[in-house]
C-alpha positions as CSV (number, residue, x, y, z in Angstrom):
1,M,5.1,13.2,9.1
2,I,8.7,12.3,10.0
3,L,11.2,14.6,11.8
4,V,14.8,14.1,10.8
5,N,17.3,15.4,13.4
6,T,21.0,15.6,12.7
7,T,23.3,16.8,15.5
8,F,26.7,18.1,14.6
9,C,29.7,18.7,16.9
10,V,31.9,21.2,15.1
11,D,35.3,22.6,15.8
12,A,34.6,26.3,16.7
13,R,37.3,27.4,14.3
14,I,35.3,26.3,11.3
15,S,31.8,26.8,12.7
16,E,31.0,30.0,10.6
17,A,32.0,28.2,7.4
18,F,30.0,25.2,8.5
19,I,26.9,27.3,9.1
20,E,27.3,28.8,5.7
21,F,27.6,25.3,4.2
22,I,24.4,24.2,5.9
23,T,22.4,27.3,4.7
24,Q,23.9,27.5,1.2
25,T,24.3,23.9,0.3
26,Y,22.7,21.4,2.6
27,L,19.3,23.1,3.0
28,P,18.8,23.8,-0.8
29,L,19.6,20.2,-1.6
30,S,17.2,19.0,1.2
31,D,14.4,21.3,0.0
32,S,14.8,20.1,-3.6
33,S,14.4,16.5,-2.3
34,G,11.1,17.2,-0.7
35,L,12.2,17.8,2.9
36,H,10.9,21.0,4.4
37,S,10.5,23.2,7.5
38,A,14.2,23.2,8.3
39,L,15.4,24.5,11.6
40,L,19.1,25.0,12.5
41,T,19.7,25.4,16.2
42,E,22.7,25.6,18.5
43,M,23.0,24.0,21.9
44,R,22.7,26.5,24.8
45,A,25.5,25.2,27.0
46,P,29.0,26.2,27.8
47,A,31.4,25.2,25.0
48,E,33.3,22.1,25.6
49,K,36.8,21.2,24.4
50,D,37.8,18.1,22.5
51,I,40.8,15.9,23.5
52,N,43.1,18.3,21.6
53,G,41.9,21.3,23.5
54,N,39.8,22.7,20.6
55,E,36.5,24.4,21.5
56,Q,33.4,22.7,20.0
57,R,30.0,24.0,19.1
58,T,27.0,21.7,18.8
59,F,24.3,22.3,16.2
60,A,21.1,20.5,15.5
61,L,19.4,20.5,12.1
62,Q,15.8,19.4,12.0
63,M,13.8,18.8,8.9
64,R,10.5,17.2,8.1
65,A,9.9,14.5,5.5
66,P,6.3,14.1,4.4
67,S,6.7,10.3,3.8
68,Q,9.1,7.5,4.2
69,K,9.7,7.4,0.5
70,V,10.8,11.0,0.5
71,L,13.2,10.3,3.4
72,D,14.5,7.1,1.8
73,D,15.1,8.9,-1.5
74,F,16.9,11.7,0.3
75,R,19.1,9.3,2.2
76,A,20.0,7.3,-1.0
77,D,20.4,10.1,-3.5
78,V,21.4,13.2,-1.6
79,L,22.8,12.6,1.8
80,P,25.8,10.6,0.8
81,H,26.9,13.5,-1.4
82,I,26.4,16.0,1.5
83,Y,28.4,13.8,3.9
84,N,31.1,13.4,1.4
85,L,31.4,17.2,1.0
86,I,31.6,17.6,4.8
87,G,34.2,14.9,5.0
88,K,36.3,16.3,2.2
89,Q,36.1,19.9,3.5
90,W,36.5,19.4,7.3
91,G,37.4,15.7,8.0
92,Q,37.2,15.0,11.7
93,S,36.5,18.6,12.6
94,V,32.8,17.7,12.2
95,G,31.1,14.8,14.0
96,L,27.5,13.9,13.6
97,F,24.7,11.6,14.4
98,E,21.1,11.3,13.1
99,S,17.8,10.6,14.8
100,T,14.6,9.9,12.9
101,L,11.3,10.5,14.8
102,D,7.7,10.1,14.0
103,V,5.7,13.3,14.7
104,I,2.9,12.5,17.1
105,H,1.4,16.0,17.6
106,D,2.1,19.2,15.7
107,P,0.0,22.1,16.9
108,S,1.0,24.1,13.7
109,R,-0.8,21.4,11.6
110,Q,-4.2,21.8,13.2
């Protein structure tokens, strides 16, 4: 099992629309690609401001891929479209980075 984590730094002014995009667009596309068990979280820390003085919110989206092939297909076929939509809609108001982790122990799978 592979855990895919994407962390987003989002301008607070667009954060509600961004959350809606994640739940209404990103997650359905991910689910249809074979990823599952999505979890959207927000960092519990005081909001920071960017260099322009805009308040930022930090979100993490975690999903599970059952195999490397499912993850590779998602990255090749779906993720470029999702990132293109984010870039077109919000430009530099959204920053992100990804981490891919191997699940070593999952108590819910026992």
